[in-house]
N, C-alpha and C positions, 0 to 999 in steps of 0.2 A: 736373728731377732734383735733389735736394739736392747742391753741392758745397763740397768741404772747401777752407778758405782756407789762406793761408801758415803759420799756427799751429796748424792740427789737422795738414795733411798734413807739415810738415817741421818744426818747431820742438818739438811736443810728443813725437813718439816719439823725438827727439834728447832732450830733457830725461828722459822717463821713462828712456830707458837708462842716463842718464848718474845721472840721482838714484836709477835702483834698484840701481846699479853701488856707488855710496858706501853708501847706506843697509845695503846685503847685506855690506856691509864691516866696518860697522860694527855691526852683528846679529849677525852668525856666531857669537861666544861667547854669545850668548843663544839661538840657535839649536842647538847642539850639547848646551846645557845643556838645553832641551825635549826635545831626539831624544832624548836619555838617559833622562828621568824618562817619556817614552812607552815607554823600551823595555824599563823594568824594570817598570812599574806594568801594562802593556798589550800585552807581547811583541812579537814579531816583526812585520813592518809600520809603521814607525814612520810614513810618508807615506802617504795618502789618495790616491786617483787616481780622477777620477768626470768622464763626460764632458759638458761642456756648450756651450751654443751661444753663436759669437763674432760677430767681425763678417761682414757679411754671409751668417749662418747659418752660417758654417763651424763644425762641431764640431772642439771642441779638449780636451784633460785636464787639467782643472785641479790644482792640486795642494794639499794640506793637509797638519799634522799631522795623526794619527788621533786621536782624541776618542772613540771608542766601545769596547765590550768585544772584544774578539778573538771571540767565541761566538756574536756576537749574533747570526747568524743561526738561531742553534740552542736558541734559548731556547725553554721550556716553553710561556711566554704571549708569543708575538710580542706586538710596539709595532704595533699595527694603524689608526690614528692616518688615516683616508684623505688629507688635508691633509702627511702627512710630507711627502713629495717638494716641497711648496710652503713649508713652513715651516722655513727650515735652520737657523733655531736656536730651533728648541723644546727650550725649558730642562724642558718637563714628559718626554720621550723618556727613560724608562726606560733605555735602551740606552748614554748617556752616564756617564761615569763620573767621580768627584767631579774628577779632575785635567781632566778632560777640558769639565768646567763652568769650570773655572777657566781654562784656554785660550781655549775661546770666550768669553766674560767679557771678558776682554783682545784678545780678536782676536788672539792670538798662535796660534793654530793655521791661521792666513792669513800666516805669515808667505812659506812657501815662495812664495806666489807670486809674489811679487818675481821668480822663476824664469822664472815666464811672461810678466811683462813683459819680463825680457831676450828673451827668444823672438820678442818682436815679437804675442802671442797676448794682452797685456791692455796698458793702460796703469793709470799708479798713479791717476788720474780715471774715472768712466766709470760708466754701468750695469752694475749686478751681471750675472755671467753666468746664464742661467737653463740648467737642465734640460732635453734634449729632447723628454722627454714632456711638460713644464709648455708647451712652445714650439708643440707641435705645436696644443694646446689654443686657442691663440692666434686671435684675430681678425683679419682682414686690418691694421686700422689699427695695431696694435701692436710688427706687426711692424720699424715706424721706427726699435724702440730701436736695432736692429740695425745702424745706418748709421754707428756708431761702436765704436769696440773698448772691451770689456768693462774697466770698471775695479774696483782693490782699495777705492776707498770712493766714493762719492757723493751723489749726493742725499738716496738712503733710508739713509744710514747715517746722516745728519745730522739727517733731519728729525724722528726724534721717534716714526715711523712703524713702529719694527722690529718691533713687534707682530705686524703685520700682513703676510702672505704679499709675497714681493716682486714677485709678477705685478701685486697688486692696486696697485702704485703705479708703474703704465705711466706716468702721466700727469706724474711726475715724470721719471722718464726722456726722454719728449719734449721736457719741457720743458730739462731740460740740453742735449740733442740742439739746442734750437732755438737757446742762450744760449750754446753750446760757445766758450772762448773762455781767453786766458791768465790773466783775472781771475776767472771762475769757477773755474775750473781749482786757481786760489792759494784763494781763499776756502774752497771746499772742503777743501783739506787743513789750513787752518790751523784750523777746526772740526771736522776728527774725532777729535784726540785727544782734548779736551773731551767730547766726544760719546762715546766710549769711558768715560773716566770717569765720567760718568752715568748709563750700565746698566750697571754693577758689581753682579752682584747673587749674591755667593757671601759 
């Protein structure tokens, strides 16, 4: 059985909590602006909550700014892409609004996940948390990604494979689990912002 080292068990949670507090203090004005725009353009329900699978297979509610129309489930022609629950940033999904596409392109919709980090449900760096319906279809070896807390960013985000479903990048997640260290986390954090800038699509 894999054993967590000092960094993973003690230092990483402390760093996560401290950095999340600092970043949250800095970006709060931006988050208030985003919340105002979402409220004005998309109506009530600024935050979107969705159950994901976290460390050790424990479910938790992930927070995001809402990016889809309020009546998305009442569309005359619903979006029926069979991979829609696996491709979480599918730019072709007609339920997205222009504002939502901008928020997703810049990953601003994910800022509320700083609250998940403060709650200890997520880390700043780690495998992205998947939907339970996707995890239910995992092969046994894929569950090894749940040995660590899921992250706001990770190897999948900076790998250039974001067009592929998250579940298809399990090898990246397992590589991260094997190489988890402060150096790995720092390298991923440093490369995250350039990756966000490169993938702008609006």
